[in-house]
Backbone bond lengths (Angstrom), bond angles and torsions (degrees), N, CA, C in turn:
res aa  C-N    CA-C-N  psi(-1)  N-CA   C-N-CA  omega(-1)  CA-C   N-CA-C  phi
1 M - - - 1.433 - - 1.522 109.91 -
2 F 1.320 115.62 117.60 1.443 119.51 -179.88 1.536 109.96 -91.49
3 P 1.330 116.33 146.78 1.455 117.52 178.80 1.531 111.88 -71.75
4 T 1.289 114.93 155.37 1.474 121.09 173.39 1.545 107.75 -79.87
5 K 1.338 115.66 127.40 1.460 119.95 178.71 1.533 110.38 -86.69
6 I 1.329 113.29 141.45 1.473 118.39 179.01 1.535 107.56 -147.67
7 K 1.304 116.02 141.02 1.466 121.40 177.92 1.518 110.34 -73.70
8 S 1.323 118.11 149.30 1.456 122.45 -175.35 1.521 111.89 -57.80
9 G 1.336 117.41 -41.13 1.463 119.97 -180.00 1.539 112.24 -62.77
10 E 1.327 113.52 -42.55 1.483 119.37 176.84 1.511 109.76 -65.49
11 A 1.328 117.66 -38.10 1.444 119.81 -179.90 1.546 111.12 -63.74
12 R 1.328 115.36 -39.74 1.451 120.52 177.31 1.552 110.81 -61.93
13 A 1.330 115.09 -43.02 1.456 118.56 -177.62 1.520 113.11 -73.20
14 K 1.330 116.64 -27.22 1.475 121.78 -176.23 1.502 113.86 -113.85
15 W 1.327 116.47 26.65 1.469 123.04 -174.11 1.531 112.50 -48.17
16 R 1.286 116.98 -50.93 1.482 120.90 -177.08 1.541 110.37 -61.40
17 D 1.306 117.65 -45.27 1.488 121.56 177.09 1.513 111.48 -60.40
18 I 1.314 116.13 -41.08 1.491 120.08 -179.60 1.515 109.58 -64.46
19 L 1.330 116.79 -44.02 1.473 119.75 178.72 1.500 111.03 -60.55
20 D 1.321 116.72 -40.53 1.487 120.25 178.60 1.518 109.92 -61.80
21 Q 1.341 117.53 -41.59 1.459 121.49 -179.31 1.518 110.72 -65.39
22 V 1.329 116.21 -42.87 1.452 120.71 179.59 1.523 109.26 -65.57
23 F 1.297 117.29 -42.27 1.470 121.06 177.70 1.534 111.25 -59.27
24 A 1.356 115.52 -33.24 1.450 120.30 179.66 1.543 112.80 -80.73
25 G 1.334 115.85 1.08 1.474 118.89 175.52 1.513 117.00 106.66
26 K 1.318 117.25 5.11 1.465 120.50 -176.53 1.546 108.61 -94.82
27 D 1.326 114.63 140.38 1.460 121.35 175.58 1.509 109.17 -89.96
28 M 1.339 116.35 141.28 1.474 120.86 -179.84 1.522 108.63 -125.46
29 L 1.326 115.74 133.80 1.460 121.83 177.50 1.538 107.69 -111.46
30 I 1.308 115.64 120.60 1.469 120.18 -177.67 1.526 108.66 -99.36
31 E 1.333 114.56 131.80 1.468 121.85 -179.21 1.550 110.27 -117.94
32 R 1.332 114.67 147.66 1.462 120.90 173.95 1.505 106.31 -134.79
33 N 1.306 116.78 126.63 1.470 121.92 -179.11 1.533 111.02 52.92
34 G 1.310 116.62 38.52 1.480 121.03 177.24 1.520 114.98 78.29
35 K 1.344 117.31 2.36 1.443 120.48 -179.28 1.543 109.35 -110.07
36 E 1.331 115.68 140.07 1.442 121.30 176.95 1.523 109.25 -71.83
37 I 1.342 117.40 123.05 1.472 119.67 -176.47 1.535 113.27 -116.89
38 A 1.324 117.10 -26.30 1.445 118.93 -177.33 1.528 111.66 -157.73
39 V 1.311 115.60 154.95 1.456 121.76 175.34 1.509 107.82 -128.10
40 M 1.313 114.70 136.48 1.476 120.25 174.81 1.500 107.15 -112.38
41 I 1.339 116.41 126.85 1.454 121.70 178.54 1.538 107.93 -133.43
42 P 1.313 116.79 161.09 1.444 119.58 177.60 1.546 110.20 -60.19
43 A 1.316 116.14 146.08 1.458 121.18 -177.66 1.526 112.29 -57.70
44 V 1.338 118.47 -37.07 1.451 122.03 -178.16 1.534 109.84 -63.27
45 D 1.376 115.96 -39.39 1.443 120.10 176.75 1.518 111.10 -65.88
46 Y 1.327 115.86 -40.30 1.476 121.12 179.49 1.518 110.74 -58.74
47 K 1.316 116.60 -44.30 1.452 120.45 -179.38 1.514 111.71 -62.13
48 E 1.319 116.63 -41.50 1.474 120.16 177.27 1.510 110.87 -65.30
49 I 1.310 117.13 -44.78 1.468 122.17 179.73 1.517 109.41 -61.01
50 R 1.334 118.75 -40.72 1.467 120.96 179.70 1.521 110.35 -60.07
51 E 1.313 118.53 -41.34 1.450 122.51 -179.97 1.522 110.02 -63.42
52 V 1.325 116.42 -45.71 1.454 120.31 179.32 1.530 111.30 -64.90
53 L 1.353 115.69 -40.24 1.439 119.81 178.77 1.515 112.27 -64.42
54 E 1.306 117.62 -38.63 1.462 121.04 177.04 1.510 111.11 -63.88
55 D 1.326 116.78 -42.69 1.458 121.92 175.67 1.534 110.42 -58.70
56 L 1.313 116.37 -45.80 1.477 121.47 -179.96 1.542 110.16 -61.45
57 R 1.318 117.18 -44.30 1.460 120.23 -179.23 1.552 110.88 -63.92
58 L 1.326 115.90 -40.60 1.474 119.83 179.20 1.527 109.72 -66.48
59 A 1.340 117.49 -38.26 1.466 120.40 177.50 1.517 111.42 -64.03
60 R 1.349 116.63 -38.59 1.446 119.93 178.57 1.543 110.64 -65.81
61 E 1.311 116.01 -41.31 1.462 120.05 177.84 1.536 110.89 -61.76
62 A 1.332 114.75 -43.89 1.467 119.18 179.75 1.534 110.61 -63.98
63 E 1.328 117.46 -40.07 1.447 121.91 178.55 1.528 110.92 -64.27
64 K 1.337 115.81 -40.72 1.498 119.49 177.62 1.506 110.23 -63.67
65 A 1.342 117.41 -44.76 1.469 119.57 178.50 1.529 111.10 -62.22
66 Y 1.299 116.79 -39.60 1.465 120.00 178.36 1.525 111.34 -63.71
67 Q 1.299 116.68 -43.73 1.503 119.82 179.54 1.529 109.48 -64.25
68 E 1.336 117.19 -40.12 1.467 119.87 177.74 1.530 110.24 -62.53
69 W 1.328 116.73 -41.96 1.449 120.45 178.08 1.526 111.70 -63.61
70 K 1.339 116.55 -41.04 1.471 119.87 178.84 1.535 110.98 -60.81
71 E 1.320 117.40 -36.35 1.449 120.90 179.02 1.521 112.06 -74.53
72 D 1.358 116.64 -31.50 1.456 120.09 -177.30 1.530 108.54 -147.36
73 P 1.330 117.65 85.40 1.492 119.94 -178.47 1.527 114.67 -60.47
74 S 1.320 117.98 -16.78 1.462 120.99 179.98 1.514 113.49 -68.10
75 I 1.337 117.25 -14.75 1.474 120.20 179.67 1.517 112.19 -75.91
76 M 1.321 118.36 -13.01 1.435 121.66 -178.84 1.514 111.65 -69.83
77 L 1.320 117.23 133.80 1.445 122.76 178.67 1.502 110.92 -97.40
78 D 1.339 116.39 147.52 1.446 117.95 173.00 1.525 107.02 -87.12
79 W 1.360 116.88 171.15 1.451 120.65 -172.43 1.519 112.41 -61.84
80 K 1.296 118.95 -36.39 1.480 121.06 -179.40 1.553 109.59 -64.08
81 E 1.329 117.07 -38.20 1.474 119.93 176.18 1.529 111.65 -65.79
82 V 1.299 115.77 -38.25 1.452 120.63 179.07 1.542 109.50 -66.25
83 E 1.317 116.52 -44.44 1.489 120.82 177.07 1.525 110.61 -57.71
84 A 1.323 115.82 -44.19 1.460 119.86 -178.30 1.532 110.74 -64.58
85 K 1.326 116.15 -43.84 1.463 119.40 -179.07 1.518 111.25 -66.69
86 L 1.296 118.28 -35.29 1.463 120.90 -179.14 1.508 112.84 -94.80
87 A 1.292 117.84 -2.33 1.456 122.11 -178.32 1.505 110.94 57.19
88 L 1.343 116.49 45.81 1.480 122.42 -178.65 1.511 110.69 -88.47
89 K 1.317 115.75 -21.92 1.477 117.70 -176.76 1.506 111.51 -68.69
90 E 1.310 114.33 137.13 1.482 121.50 -177.12 1.482 112.67 -77.30
């Protein structure tokens, strides 16, 4: 499903109609001077996308840490060092 494209001036003039369309499940892509500047999507979709995005960001961080470890395995901490750093030890 592709979003409906709308120019920013038209979006400003038809704001209420656009909100109604988004509420009904339609995605809207707002353009200014031929460039995509914003996307409006239903809030429920946004919440799902945020969860996926957070997972993606965490996966990237994990991959970065793994690559750093591959380059220098000495940076790896053992569990006692982790406990000490996080003050987990009772």
